[in-house]
C-alpha positions in Angstrom: -4.6 -17.7 15.1 -2.8 -15.6 17.7 -2.9 -11.3 17.1 0.6 -11.1 16.9 0.9 -13.6 13.7 -2.5 -12.0 12.1 -0.3 -8.8 12.6 2.5 -10.6 11.6 1.1 -11.8 8.1 -0.9 -9.2 7.3 2.5 -6.8 7.7 4.1 -9.0 4.7 1.2 -9.4 3.3 0.8 -5.6 2.7 5.2 -5.0 1.8 4.4 -7.6 -0.8 1.3 -5.9 -2.0 3.6 -2.7 -2.0 6.6 -3.8 -3.8 4.2 -5.5 -6.2 1.8 -2.0 -6.8 1.6 -0.8 -10.0 2.5 3.1 -9.1 2.3 4.1 -13.1 5.0 7.0 -14.2 5.4 8.3 -10.6 8.8 7.2 -9.1 9.0 5.8 -5.0 11.7 7.1 -3.9 11.3 5.9 -0.2 8.9 5.0 2.5 8.4 5.0 6.0 7.0 1.9 7.9 3.2 0.4 8.4 0.7 2.2 11.0 -2.5 0.5 12.0 -5.4 2.1 12.3 -8.0 0.4 14.2 -8.0 -3.2 14.6 -5.5 -3.5 12.3 -7.9 -3.9 9.6 -6.3 -0.9 7.6 -2.5 -0.1 7.5 -1.2 2.8 5.9 2.6 4.2 5.4 3.8 7.3 3.8 5.4 7.2 0.2 7.9 9.9 -1.0 7.5 10.3 -4.6 10.0 12.1 -7.2 8.3 14.9 -8.5 7.2 14.1 -12.3 7.3 17.7 -12.7 11.6 18.5 -11.5 13.5 15.6 -10.7 16.4 17.8 -8.6 12.8 19.5 -6.6 12.0 17.9 -3.1 9.7 14.5 -3.2 6.4 14.7 -2.7 4.2 12.7 0.3 1.9 10.1 -0.7 0.0 7.3 1.1 -0.8 4.0 0.7 -3.1 1.6 2.2 -4.2 -1.6 2.6 -7.5 -2.9 4.1 -7.9 -6.4 4.9 -11.1 -8.6 5.6 -11.7 -9.0 8.9 -9.9 -11.6 10.7 -7.6 -12.8 8.1 -4.4 -11.8 5.9 -6.8 -11.9 2.8 -6.5 -8.5 1.0 -9.5 -6.7 0.5 -8.6 -3.1 -0.9 -4.9 -1.5 -2.3 -4.3 1.7 -3.0 -1.7 5.0 -3.4 -2.7 8.5 -2.3 -0.6 11.9 -4.0 -2.6 14.8 -4.3 -5.7 13.8 -5.3 -5.2 11.3 -7.6 -5.3 7.9 -6.4 -3.5 4.2 -7.8 -5.7 2.1 -8.0 -3.9 -1.9 -7.8 -3.8 -3.1 -11.1 -2.3 -5.7 -9.9 -4.3 -9.4 -10.4 -4.0 -11.0 -7.3 -6.6 -14.4 -8.5 -7.5 -15.7 -11.6 -10.5 -14.0 -13.1 -13.5 -15.2 -12.9 -15.3 -17.5 -15.6 
C-alpha cells in the first residue's frame, strides 16, 4: 500500500468517524480540515461548537482527534475535546465480544 493510499483511507475513515461521533449536547457549528501528527497515525481537526449557555454568542473552539493502528486505516481511538471536557466515542464500530 502506498503512503498516499493509506492517507486517503485514513482521511475517509476519520471523516466517517467524525460524522458518526456523538458529541452529546454539544452542537458542532463548523470545523477545519485535518492536521496530521508525526507519521500520520494521528489526525486532529479544530471544531467550532455553539455556545450552550448563550446560543447567540461566538462559537467555542475545540478539537477532534482520531488515532490509527500503526500502518493501518483501522481506528484505535477517537475523541473530542472542548475546554476541559472530553467526549469519548460512544459509537460502537464492531460487535461486542462474547
